[in-house]
C-alpha positions as CSV (number, residue, x, y, z in Angstrom):
1,M,0.0,0.0,0.0
2,D,1.4,3.4,-1.0
3,D,-0.5,5.4,1.7
4,D,-0.5,5.1,5.4
5,A,-4.0,4.0,6.5
6,T,-3.3,4.5,10.2
7,R,-3.0,8.2,10.4
8,F,-6.1,9.5,12.2
9,R,-4.9,13.1,12.7
10,G,-5.9,16.7,12.3
11,S,-9.6,17.2,11.8
12,I,-10.2,13.5,11.0
13,P,-11.0,12.3,14.6
14,A,-13.8,14.9,15.0
15,H,-15.4,13.9,11.6
16,Y,-14.9,10.2,12.4
17,D,-16.6,10.6,15.8
18,S,-19.7,12.6,14.6
19,G,-20.1,11.1,11.1
20,L,-19.4,7.4,11.6
21,G,-19.9,6.9,15.3
22,P,-23.7,7.0,15.5
23,V,-24.1,4.8,12.4
24,I,-21.5,2.0,12.5
25,F,-19.7,2.1,15.8
26,R,-22.1,2.7,18.7
27,H,-24.1,-0.5,18.5
28,Y,-21.0,-2.6,18.2
29,A,-19.4,-0.8,21.2
30,D,-22.3,-2.0,23.3
31,V,-21.8,-5.5,22.0
32,L,-18.2,-5.3,23.0
33,G,-18.8,-3.8,26.4
34,S,-21.4,-6.3,27.3
35,A,-19.2,-9.2,26.2
36,V,-16.3,-8.0,28.3
37,A,-18.5,-7.8,31.3
38,E,-19.4,-11.5,31.1
39,T,-16.2,-12.6,32.9
40,R,-16.2,-9.7,35.4
41,P,-12.7,-8.5,34.7
42,A,-11.1,-6.3,37.4
43,R,-8.5,-4.8,35.0
44,I,-9.3,-4.1,31.3
45,L,-7.0,-2.8,28.5
46,E,-8.4,-1.4,25.4
47,T,-6.1,-1.1,22.3
48,A,-7.0,1.1,19.3
49,A,-9.5,2.9,21.4
50,G,-10.2,5.6,18.7
51,T,-12.4,8.4,19.9
52,G,-13.7,6.4,22.9
53,I,-17.0,5.2,21.6
54,S,-16.2,1.7,22.6
55,S,-14.4,2.9,25.7
56,A,-17.5,4.5,27.0
57,A,-19.5,1.3,26.4
58,I,-16.9,-0.7,28.3
59,V,-17.2,1.6,31.2
60,K,-21.0,1.5,31.1
61,H,-21.1,-2.3,31.2
62,N,-18.2,-2.8,33.6
63,A,-18.8,-0.6,36.6
64,G,-16.0,-0.9,39.2
65,S,-13.5,-2.3,36.7
66,Q,-10.2,-0.4,36.1
67,L,-9.9,0.6,32.4
68,V,-6.7,1.6,30.5
69,I,-7.2,2.9,27.0
70,T,-4.6,3.2,24.3
71,D,-4.3,4.4,20.7
72,L,-1.6,5.2,18.3
73,S,-3.1,8.7,17.7
74,D,-2.8,11.2,20.6
75,E,-5.6,13.2,18.8
76,M,-8.0,10.3,18.8
77,L,-7.0,9.5,22.4
78,E,-7.8,13.1,23.5
79,L,-11.3,12.7,22.3
80,A,-11.6,9.3,23.9
81,L,-10.7,10.6,27.3
82,S,-13.5,13.1,27.1
83,K,-16.0,10.2,27.1
84,V,-14.7,8.2,30.1
85,P,-14.2,8.9,33.8
86,L,-11.1,10.9,34.9
87,S,-9.8,7.7,36.7
88,T,-9.4,6.0,33.3
89,G,-5.7,5.3,32.5
90,S,-4.4,6.1,29.1
91,A,-1.3,5.8,26.9
92,V,-0.3,6.5,23.3
93,A,0.7,3.0,22.4
94,D,1.2,0.6,19.6
95,A,-0.7,-2.7,19.9
96,Q,2.4,-4.4,18.5
97,E,4.5,-3.2,21.5
98,L,2.4,-2.6,24.5
99,P,4.1,-0.6,27.4
100,F,2.7,-2.8,30.1
101,G,4.1,-5.7,32.1
102,D,3.1,-9.4,31.7
103,A,-0.2,-10.7,33.0
104,G,-1.5,-7.3,34.1
105,F,-5.0,-7.4,32.7
106,D,-8.0,-9.7,32.9
107,A,-9.4,-8.6,29.5
108,V,-8.0,-7.0,26.4
109,A,-10.5,-5.3,24.0
110,C,-10.0,-4.1,20.5
111,Q,-12.9,-2.9,18.3
112,F,-12.1,-2.5,14.6
113,G,-8.4,-1.9,15.2
114,L,-6.6,-5.0,14.1
115,M,-7.2,-4.3,10.4
116,F,-4.7,-1.5,10.6
117,V,-1.9,-3.4,12.4
118,P,1.0,-4.3,10.1
119,D,2.2,-7.3,12.1
120,L,-0.8,-9.2,13.4
121,T,1.3,-11.9,15.0
122,R,3.0,-9.4,17.2
123,A,-0.3,-7.8,18.2
124,F,-1.8,-11.2,19.2
125,C,1.4,-12.1,21.1
126,E,1.3,-8.8,23.0
127,A,-2.4,-9.2,23.9
128,R,-1.6,-12.7,25.1
129,R,1.4,-11.5,27.1
130,V,-0.4,-8.8,29.1
131,L,-3.4,-11.1,29.9
132,A,-3.5,-12.8,33.3
133,P,-4.4,-16.5,33.5
134,G,-8.0,-16.9,32.6
135,G,-8.0,-13.6,30.7
136,V,-9.9,-13.0,27.4
137,F,-8.9,-11.1,24.3
138,H,-12.1,-9.6,22.7
139,F,-11.7,-8.3,19.2
140,S,-14.0,-7.4,16.3
141,V,-13.4,-6.9,12.6
142,W,-15.6,-5.8,9.8
143,D,-16.9,-8.5,7.4
144,S,-16.3,-8.1,3.7
145,H,-17.6,-5.5,1.3
146,A,-20.2,-8.0,0.2
147,K,-21.7,-7.8,3.7
148,N,-21.1,-4.0,4.1
149,R,-22.3,-2.7,0.8
150,F,-22.0,1.0,1.9
151,A,-18.2,0.6,1.9
152,A,-18.1,-1.1,-1.5
153,I,-20.1,1.9,-2.9
154,V,-17.6,4.4,-1.6
155,D,-14.6,2.3,-2.8
156,A,-16.2,2.1,-6.3
157,L,-16.7,5.8,-6.4
158,L,-13.1,6.5,-5.5
159,A,-11.8,4.0,-8.0
160,E,-14.0,5.6,-10.7
161,T,-12.8,9.1,-9.7
162,F,-9.1,8.2,-9.7
163,P,-8.8,5.2,-12.1
164,E,-5.0,5.5,-12.5
165,N,-4.3,5.6,-8.8
166,P,-7.3,4.8,-6.7
167,P,-7.1,5.5,-2.9
168,P,-6.5,2.2,-1.2
169,F,-8.0,3.0,2.2
170,Y,-11.3,1.1,1.8
171,R,-9.6,-2.1,1.1
172,V,-8.1,-2.0,4.6
173,P,-10.9,-1.9,7.2
174,F,-12.9,-4.6,5.3
175,G,-9.9,-6.8,4.4
176,L,-9.6,-9.0,7.5
177,S,-12.8,-11.1,7.3
178,D,-11.0,-14.4,6.9
179,V,-12.2,-16.2,10.0
180,E,-9.9,-19.2,9.5
181,R,-6.8,-17.0,9.3
182,L,-7.7,-15.3,12.5
183,R,-8.6,-18.5,14.3
184,Q,-5.3,-20.0,13.4
185,L,-3.4,-16.9,14.4
186,A,-5.1,-16.8,17.8
187,Q,-4.3,-20.5,18.5
188,S,-0.7,-20.2,17.3
189,T,-0.1,-17.3,19.7
190,G,-1.2,-19.1,22.8
191,F,-5.0,-18.8,23.1
192,T,-6.6,-22.1,23.9
193,R,-10.1,-21.7,22.6
194,L,-12.2,-19.2,20.7
195,R,-15.8,-18.1,20.4
196,I,-16.6,-16.5,17.0
197,D,-19.9,-14.7,16.4
198,V,-21.1,-13.1,13.1
199,V,-23.0,-10.0,14.2
200,P,-25.3,-8.4,11.6
201,H,-27.0,-5.1,12.4
202,D,-29.4,-2.6,10.9
203,A,-27.5,0.6,11.3
204,P,-29.4,3.8,11.7
205,V,-28.6,6.7,9.3
206,A,-30.2,10.0,10.3
207,S,-28.6,12.0,7.5
208,W,-26.8,10.8,4.4
209,A,-24.7,14.1,4.4
210,G,-23.5,13.4,7.9
211,F,-22.6,9.8,7.2
212,A,-21.0,10.7,3.9
213,D,-18.9,13.3,5.7
214,G,-17.6,10.6,8.0
215,L,-16.9,8.2,5.2
216,I,-14.8,10.7,3.2
217,V,-13.4,13.2,5.8
218,G,-13.5,11.1,8.9
219,N,-10.7,8.6,8.1
220,P,-7.3,8.6,6.4
221,V,-8.8,8.4,3.0
222,A,-9.2,12.2,3.3
223,D,-5.4,12.6,3.1
224,Q,-5.2,10.1,0.3
225,L,-7.7,12.2,-1.7
226,R,-6.0,15.5,-1.0
227,R,-2.8,14.1,-2.3
228,R,-4.6,13.2,-5.5
229,G,-6.2,16.6,-5.9
230,G,-9.7,15.5,-5.0
231,S,-12.4,17.8,-3.9
232,L,-13.6,16.5,-0.5
233,D,-16.8,18.5,-0.7
234,D,-17.7,17.1,-4.1
235,L,-16.9,13.5,-3.0
236,V,-19.0,13.9,0.2
237,A,-22.0,15.1,-1.9
238,E,-21.6,12.3,-4.5
239,T,-21.2,9.7,-1.7
240,A,-24.4,10.9,-0.1
241,S,-26.2,10.8,-3.4
242,R,-25.1,7.3,-4.3
243,L,-26.0,5.9,-0.9
244,E,-29.4,7.4,-1.0
245,A,-30.0,6.0,-4.4
246,V,-29.3,2.5,-3.1
247,Y,-30.9,2.7,0.4
248,G,-33.6,5.4,0.1
249,A,-34.0,8.7,1.8
250,A,-32.9,9.1,5.4
251,P,-33.8,8.5,8.1
252,V,-33.3,4.8,7.2
253,T,-31.3,1.8,8.3
254,I,-28.7,0.0,6.4
255,P,-27.4,-3.6,6.8
256,V,-23.9,-4.0,8.2
257,Q,-22.0,-7.0,9.5
258,T,-19.0,-7.7,11.7
259,I,-17.2,-10.7,13.2
260,F,-16.6,-10.8,16.9
261,F,-14.0,-13.0,18.5
262,R,-13.4,-14.0,22.1
263,A,-10.0,-15.7,22.5
264,Y,-9.5,-17.4,25.9
265,T,-6.3,-18.2,27.8
266,D,-7.8,-21.0,29.8
């Protein structure tokens, strides 16, 4: 890939939070928070916390637990910390090299972050290393474009707009839906058993303009488009138009789908 898909910086976090959060992240944050609570962990680590949508859900479902949130982007982390109690610990950290000792957490949670990790084996090994005996690694990934048509629509628009050099971003978040690959990776890095759930959802869209803003300006594709001379405003408008043509006028719901894993150490 010729562009860095991990740079959530500048104005991107705010657009990500407002444009994408209510539609495609909030429901799955509750799924994650509820699942983490099932084993009553005293100490929870969240990697790739983003703007804290999942962090807030973890806190809501795990009253009394100690939560530490991490992300590669200090700008994303700043927004995340505004959503959680002041007692929440935090660190700018790479999931491939966590700045924590061995066996310090009862649960590790990662919502939609592993797709951006260059070395998945290292990230799985690090999650396993910081988990105490009996701990659980909870992680979710997006299913393919076939199950998340909204993303395929945006990817097709960008390829059509820049046929000689299409922005590669939308191949990243939806490119880790190979369940067998992730199952083998978890087992090869020391996790003993897995629970795997496919989680469809009818995601609510209040405004196509708001959602389209998040899809174009609220992730690193914005930088990829600027480097290609693209008009973000025009692409936001065209994205909204194409989505409405497929799904109908907002407010409306759209089908989305993720895959949620629980990897156990016992």
